[in-house]
N, C-alpha and C positions, 0 to 999 in steps of 0.2 A: 358191327365200327366198334372198336374200345371205349373204354370209358374216358381212356385220357383225350381219345380222338373228339369226342363230345365236349367236351370240357373248354378241350383249345389250351395254348400254352399258358403257363404261368405269367399271371401281371407283372411287369419288372416294376421293383423293390423302388421308391423315387421318395429321392430327401428332398427338404423344404430347408436349406441351411438359415434360412431369415426365419421363419415360423417356429424350427426346432430353439435360434438362439433365442426369441420370445422367449418360450416355453420354459429355458433355465435360468433367463431373467429371475421371470415371477418365481421359479424358485428358489433362487438366492436373494430375493428383495422378502419373500415368507420366511425365510429362514433370520432373513434378518431381524424382521419384525417380530418372530417368536422367541428371540435370543438376544433382547434389549440389552442384556449385562456386557453384552460382548463389544458391543457399539459402543456402550457409556464408559467403559475400560479404555477405549481406543481414544477415546474424546477427550475421557478425565484427565490421563496423562501429559499431554499440551497445555492442559489450561492448569494444572497444579505447576508446572516449569513455568509459564508465563505467568503467574500469581506471585511463585518463588523470586524472579528475577526481578521484578517490578519492584514486589516490596521489601524484598529483603537486601537488595543489591543493586537495586535502581538508580539510588542516589548517588553511592561511591561510582559507578561506573556510566549513570549519564553525563557526571563533572570531569570526567575523564573523558568524554568525546567534544571537548571543547565549542558546544553549539552554545547559540544567543541565550538559549533558555534555561539549559544544563537542568542536573539532577536527574528526578525521577522521570519529568515531563518529556527531556529526550532521550532518554534510553527504552522507553516502548515504541516509543515510535524507531527506536533502530531495531527496537528486540523481535517485533511484530512477522516481520518475512521468515526469522528462525522457525518462529515457533508455526507458522503457516506449513512448512517445509515438512517439521517435525511429525505433524497431524497426517501429513498425505505420508508419511511412512510409517506412521503407525498405524493407519488403516488398512495399508499391503501388507503390513506383518496381518492381521485378522485374515486377508487373502488366504497367504500362506495355511495359515493355520485349517481355515477350510477348506481345502484343495487336498490338502493331507487325511481331514475328517473324510473324505469320499473316497481316496485312493485305498486307505486303511480299512475301512468299515462295509465293503463291499459292494456301494453303490455303483460305482465305474464298471464291475462285472454286470449288475441288471443293466445298466445302461448298453452294454454292449449287443444284449438279445434283443435290442428294440430297434425298430426301422428310423433311426433320427441320424442327422448328419453328425458326425464326431467330433466337428469344430464347433459345434452348438455348446457340448460342455465346457469347454474353455472360454469361449465369446460370453456363457452365462455369466461366469465367474468375476470377467471383465468388465462386463457394463456393470453388472450390479456390486462392482466394488468402487469403481468410479462415479458411481451415483451416491453412492455412502460415503464417499472423500469429501465429496461435494458440499453434501449434510451436513458432515464433521465442521468441513471449515467454516460452512455459514455460522454455524454456535460458536466456533473459536473467535472467530471475528467478529462477534457479536460480544464476548466477554470483554478482546483486546477496548473493542470502543468503552465498554464501561467502566476502564480502567484507567483510562486515558490517552487511547489511541486513538491519532485525530491525521488521517489520510490527507493526502492532498490533491489525489485522484481525480479528475473529472471523471463524468461518464463514458467518455473513450476508453478513456487509461483503465476503468475499471472493468471494463467490455474486453481488453486485450487480456486486464488480468487473471479473467476467469479461462478465456481462451487458452490462454498459457497454463494454468492451474490443471486443466482437460489432461492438454498434455504431457503435461508432468506424471498427473495420476495414470493414466492410459497407458503413458511407459513403464513406471515402477510397477505397476500391477501386474506387467507380462511378466516382470522377472521374477514378481513374486507366484507368481501361476509355476513356473517353471521350478524354483526352489521349494516350492509345496509337495511338490512330485517325487523328489528326491530324498525328502525329510523320509526316516522309518518309523516316526511318530508325531502324532500330534504335540505333545512335549516337545520333544525338537526343532519342529514345524515353528513352534509361538517364538525358538531366539534363534533361529537361521537369519533373520533380518534387524537382528540387533545391531551389527557393526552401522547399515543404514541409518539408526535412531542414534548412533550418533556423532556421525560425520557433520552435522548440522555445527556439533560444539567444535570441532577440528577443523572449519572456516570461518567464515565470517559472520555466522548467522548471534552470534552472541558478543564477541569483542571485534574489533576491526584486526585484520591482518597485521597491519602494521606495527602491532602492539605485543606481536608475539616473536619469539627466539628463530633467528635466522633458520634453523631447519623446519622447524613445525612451521614457519611462516613460507615458505618453498611448499612445502604440501599443502599448506591452507589454500594458496591461493591458484594452484594448479589442480586440486580434486574437483569432481563435478560440481558439488553442491554449492561451489562457493560463486561460479557465474549465475547459477538459479536463482540464489538466495538476492545476489545482488541485482540480477532484471526483475524480482519481484521486488526489493526495494525502490527500485528506482520509477517503477509504475506506479506504487502506490503512494510513493512521496513526491512525486514529479520533478524528476531528477533524472538529467542525459544516461542512457543505458550504454552508451560504450560500446564495446566491444561484446560486451557479457552477454545482448539477448540470442546473437548467433551464436556463441559459443554455448551456450544454455539449449538451445534449440538442435545443435548439435549433437550434444550430449544425450539429450531426449531420443531421439531418433536411433542413435548406437544401441542405447537401451532398449530403446521397444523391439528393434528390428533380431536384436539378441536374443533376446528375451523370448519373444514369438517364436523364434527359428528353436529356440532351445526347449522352450514348452510342446512346441508340435512334435519334436522329432522324440522325447522323452514320452508322450502321450501313444504315439503311434506304437512306439515299442511295448507298451503297455495293453497297445489293440491284438499285437502282432501273438502275445503270448499262447 
């Protein structure tokens, strides 16, 4: 009787996507703790824009909104939803950098030799980035409250806002994962999402679209970030959402599905090489 017969058939490799995803999530959270400077940088930029627009432009822009209180107090309530969106886009920019680091520094090749579910490598990045985005948002909203932000949302509206922000972060993170994979270097990955960070300026994030020239106003009203900002503004300030909420959720669904399918295709292509 041969040794192979005595040993029996080789056991099949079993993948555990949930367990492997949890492992990759811990890896990404540890990297976030190990490199706090990146988190500080990602949170710092929205805070700088918040302080700049509130204390430098707030008085003039707030008076132009025509609110009852006017001035800086009026403008900070208008501004914060756009800053919240900018915080999410800044966080997912860090995701693209992290993915590009994995793709260019050889860690993916090492993962290929391990008995892990392929999808766990990507889901670890996604879940870690969503958690990082929520922590960043807590810091930014805390600073906003200190400079005069006074939301009118009740408890239910705050839960709805948190759920909507999780959906938004989830969608944008998948797009960032795909863009991080197509980046040729970490340096290019750090700039690939710059258009997303500029879109709030070309929407209703900082000034009403009605104050813009006709061509720019058309773009601002139909780009995806304007209904997202208006949904956040409606939830936080207890205003009617109109049709903004379902347009915003539709955009999130399209971005999430497109980013996921693109990311999966790119990652499987890397595995097949």
